[in-house]
C-alpha positions as CSV (number, residue, x, y, z in Angstrom):
1,X,2.6,9.0,86.2
2,X,3.8,9.8,82.5
3,X,1.9,6.1,82.4
4,X,-1.0,7.8,84.6
5,X,-2.0,10.4,82.2
6,X,-1.7,8.4,78.9
7,X,-4.3,5.5,80.3
8,X,-6.5,7.8,81.4
9,X,-6.6,9.8,77.9
10,X,-6.9,6.1,76.3
11,X,-9.8,5.8,78.6
12,X,-11.1,9.0,77.2
13,X,-10.8,8.2,73.7
14,X,-12.5,5.2,74.5
15,X,-14.9,5.9,76.1
16,X,-15.7,8.9,73.5
17,X,-15.9,6.5,71.0
18,X,-18.3,4.4,72.3
19,X,-20.5,7.6,73.1
20,X,-19.9,8.5,69.5
21,X,-20.9,5.2,68.0
22,X,-24.0,4.6,70.0
23,X,-27.0,3.9,67.9
24,X,-30.0,5.2,69.4
25,X,-33.0,2.3,70.3
26,X,-37.2,2.9,70.7
27,X,-37.0,2.1,74.0
28,X,-34.6,4.8,76.0
29,X,-32.2,2.3,77.2
30,X,-29.4,3.7,75.0
31,X,-30.6,7.5,76.8
32,X,-29.6,6.0,79.9
33,X,-25.8,4.6,78.7
34,X,-25.1,7.7,76.8
35,X,-25.9,9.2,80.0
36,X,-23.5,7.2,82.3
37,X,-20.6,7.0,79.5
38,X,-21.4,10.9,79.7
39,X,-20.3,11.1,83.6
40,X,-17.9,8.5,83.0
41,X,-16.2,10.5,80.9
42,X,-16.3,13.7,83.4
43,X,-14.7,11.8,85.8
44,X,-12.0,10.7,83.7
45,X,-11.7,14.2,82.6
46,X,-10.9,15.4,86.1
47,X,-8.8,13.0,87.5
48,X,-6.9,13.6,84.2
49,X,-6.5,16.6,85.2
50,X,-5.6,16.1,88.5
51,X,-3.0,14.0,87.3
52,X,-1.2,16.7,85.0
53,X,-1.4,19.0,87.4
54,X,0.7,16.4,89.5
55,X,2.7,15.5,86.8
56,X,3.6,19.2,86.5
57,X,4.0,19.9,89.8
58,X,6.8,17.3,90.0
59,X,10.1,17.4,89.4
60,X,11.7,15.4,86.6
61,X,15.0,15.3,88.1
62,X,16.1,14.0,91.6
63,X,19.1,15.6,93.2
64,X,21.8,13.1,94.9
65,X,21.3,15.3,98.3
66,X,17.5,14.7,98.1
67,X,18.0,10.8,98.2
68,X,18.1,9.1,101.6
69,X,22.1,8.5,102.6
70,X,21.1,4.7,102.0
71,X,20.0,4.9,98.6
72,X,22.4,7.4,97.2
73,X,25.3,6.3,94.7
74,X,29.1,5.7,96.0
75,X,31.8,6.5,94.1
76,X,34.3,3.8,93.1
77,X,37.5,4.2,95.6
78,X,40.3,5.6,93.1
79,X,42.3,2.7,92.0
80,X,39.1,0.6,91.3
81,X,38.3,3.5,89.5
82,X,41.9,3.0,87.7
83,X,41.1,-0.8,87.5
84,X,37.7,-0.1,85.8
85,X,39.1,2.3,83.7
86,X,41.8,0.0,82.4
87,X,39.6,-2.9,81.7
88,X,37.3,-0.5,79.7
89,X,40.0,0.5,77.5
90,X,41.3,-3.2,76.6
91,X,38.0,-3.9,76.0
92,X,37.4,-1.4,73.4
93,X,41.1,-1.5,71.9
94,X,40.3,-5.2,71.4
95,X,36.9,-4.5,70.0
96,X,38.9,-1.6,67.8
97,X,41.0,-4.6,66.8
98,X,38.7,-7.0,65.5
99,X,36.5,-3.9,64.0
100,X,40.2,-3.6,62.0
101,X,40.1,-7.5,61.1
102,X,36.6,-7.3,59.9
103,X,36.8,-3.9,57.9
104,X,37.9,-5.2,54.7
105,X,35.1,-7.1,54.2
106,X,32.4,-5.0,55.0
107,X,31.9,-1.3,52.9
108,X,31.3,0.6,56.3
109,X,33.6,1.1,60.2
110,X,30.2,2.2,62.4
111,X,28.2,-1.2,60.5
112,X,31.5,-3.7,61.3
113,X,31.7,-1.7,64.8
114,X,28.0,-3.2,65.0
115,X,28.9,-6.0,63.5
116,X,31.2,-6.9,66.2
117,X,29.2,-6.2,69.2
118,X,26.7,-8.2,68.3
119,X,29.3,-11.2,67.9
120,X,30.0,-10.2,71.6
121,X,26.5,-11.2,72.2
122,X,25.9,-13.4,70.2
123,X,25.8,-17.7,71.3
124,X,28.5,-19.7,70.7
125,X,29.4,-23.4,71.6
126,X,32.8,-24.6,73.1
127,X,33.9,-28.1,71.8
128,X,37.1,-29.1,73.6
129,X,39.6,-31.7,72.0
130,X,42.3,-32.5,74.4
131,X,43.6,-35.3,72.0
132,X,44.5,-32.7,69.2
133,X,45.3,-29.8,72.3
134,X,42.3,-27.5,70.3
135,X,39.0,-25.6,71.4
136,X,36.8,-24.9,68.8
137,X,34.4,-21.8,68.9
138,X,31.5,-22.5,67.0
139,X,29.8,-19.2,66.9
140,X,26.2,-18.9,65.6
141,X,24.3,-17.2,62.7
142,X,23.7,-13.6,62.8
143,X,20.7,-11.9,61.5
144,X,21.9,-11.9,57.7
145,X,24.2,-13.2,55.1
146,X,25.9,-10.5,54.6
147,X,26.6,-10.6,57.9
148,X,27.2,-14.1,57.7
149,X,30.0,-13.3,55.6
150,X,32.1,-10.9,56.9
151,X,32.0,-13.1,60.5
152,X,33.5,-16.2,58.7
153,X,35.5,-14.2,57.2
154,X,36.5,-12.8,60.3
155,X,37.2,-16.2,62.1
156,X,38.8,-17.4,59.5
157,X,41.3,-14.4,59.9
158,X,41.3,-15.3,63.7
159,X,42.1,-19.0,63.0
160,X,44.7,-18.9,60.7
161,X,46.5,-16.6,63.3
162,X,47.1,-19.6,65.4
163,X,45.6,-18.3,69.1
164,X,46.1,-20.3,71.9
165,X,44.1,-20.4,75.5
166,X,46.3,-18.8,78.3
167,X,45.6,-21.3,80.5
168,X,45.8,-24.5,78.8
169,X,47.6,-23.9,75.6
170,X,45.2,-24.9,74.0
171,X,44.7,-23.9,69.9
172,X,42.2,-22.1,68.7
173,X,39.8,-22.5,66.3
174,X,37.0,-20.5,65.0
175,X,33.9,-21.4,63.1
176,X,30.5,-20.2,62.2
177,X,28.0,-22.7,62.0
């Protein structure tokens, strides 16, 4: 309803601008056009008023009881919720550990946390090398050179730690390309 009201408001303003910009001509055609625009404006204002009234009468919040049974959100069983909460906690701790490593290359912790989140959703190429038993993770560049420098330093630190892939045992090498 908000979109419909905004659309009506926009349309009314456009018609009013056209009406105001209309230049009179000697044959009287412009008077007819102006009358039509005035009628259109009145019609759109009536629709706008009706929509505003409907919007005001419509509740902005939907209670769960008002939803049909099939559309109501379901609560996770206790064990599933426990598993979900555990995964979230582990992910947050991993993020915090990366922020701590990145923190020495950036001035602000908030900036480091935002950059780590950007790193999590950035593109990367995985290049396995079975002969050397390595897996190279090539992370694509970030939005700015300062972020590239910080992420490059973080990836160098991670490579020095010598993590191994849990299933294959391949040594992980991180690069920024």
